[in-house]
C-alpha positions, -999 to 999 in steps of 0.1 A, spaced: -176 651 371 -152 626 385 -134 620 418 -97 612 420 -87 578 432 -67 585 464 -56 552 479 -31 569 503 -57 594 516 -73 586 550 -108 593 536 -124 586 502 -153 602 483 -175 573 476 -206 590 462 -214 624 449 -244 644 435 -239 672 410 -261 701 400 -264 729 374 -258 758 397 -234 740 421 -213 713 406 -210 694 439 -244 694 457 -235 667 482 -211 637 486 -204 609 510 -170 606 526 -157 573 541 -129 570 567 -106 543 552 -80 548 579 -76 532 613 -77 566 631 -105 591 640 -107 618 612 -112 652 627 -113 674 596 -111 676 559 -114 700 529 -129 692 494 -111 705 464 -115 704 426 -96 707 394 -112 720 363 -93 707 332 -95 726 299 -88 714 263 -57 735 263 -42 714 291 -47 743 315 -62 736 349 -79 757 376 -79 745 412 -106 754 437 -108 746 474 -138 745 497 -138 756 533 -119 736 558 -144 714 578 -138 706 615 -154 675 629 -154 677 667 -169 642 670 -148 629 642 -154 601 617 -147 566 632 -127 542 610 -150 527 584 -178 552 591 -192 577 565 -205 613 567 -224 635 544 -205 663 527 -227 694 521 -228 715 489 -195 731 481 -205 761 460 -186 749 430 -195 774 403 -210 763 370 -187 789 353 -163 760 347 -189 745 324 -196 777 306 -158 782 302 -158 748 284 -139 727 310 -136 691 297 -140 678 333 -142 689 369 -124 664 391 -130 664 429 -105 654 456 -101 655 494 -72 672 511 -61 687 544 -74 655 562 -67 657 599 -66 626 620 -66 624 658 -33 618 676 -22 582 676 1 560 696 6 584 726 13 614 704 -3 647 713 -3 662 678 -28 655 651 -15 646 617 -25 663 585 -26 646 551 -22 673 525 -2 665 493 9 693 469 -19 708 448 4 701 418 -1 664 425 -39 668 423 -36 688 390 -14 661 374 -37 633 385 -68 652 373 -52 658 339 -43 621 336 -78 609 347 -94 633 322 -72 620 293 -80 584 303 -117 591 304 -116 608 270 -96 579 254 -122 554 268 -151 575 255 -134 578 221 -128 540 220 -164 533 230 -177 558 204 -156 541 176 -168 507 187 -204 516 185 -200 534 152 -182 505 136 -208 480 148 -237 501 135 -222 510 101 -206 478 86 -207 478 48 
């Protein structure tokens, strides 16, 4: 399980706990913006060896009291099915979307950060490939060190 790096997102997943029946049991979300965050949604991309992806979205969460800049909140279990594992997904990559921030600068309308799901799929595939290449390189390094003739 991995989380996407989302430097342009108002919030960031900084910690997560995974389980067998629910692939995201809990997480910690930090407000990395200068505005009060009033809502969010957790999503995930399952990446398969064929290059195919499946995207899932949790429920939209409203935060009436908001998350102050720099503060964190606990994210509850998301009900992410273990079917992705039994279907042989190479990875399940988590992200945050539909982030709502309070009106700023005299505006009366909240803003919503919600990139295209295609962007998340592309980033998840790239991150999975990078992780696999790293694991392969580490495996080869350990094999060559332990088996020199």
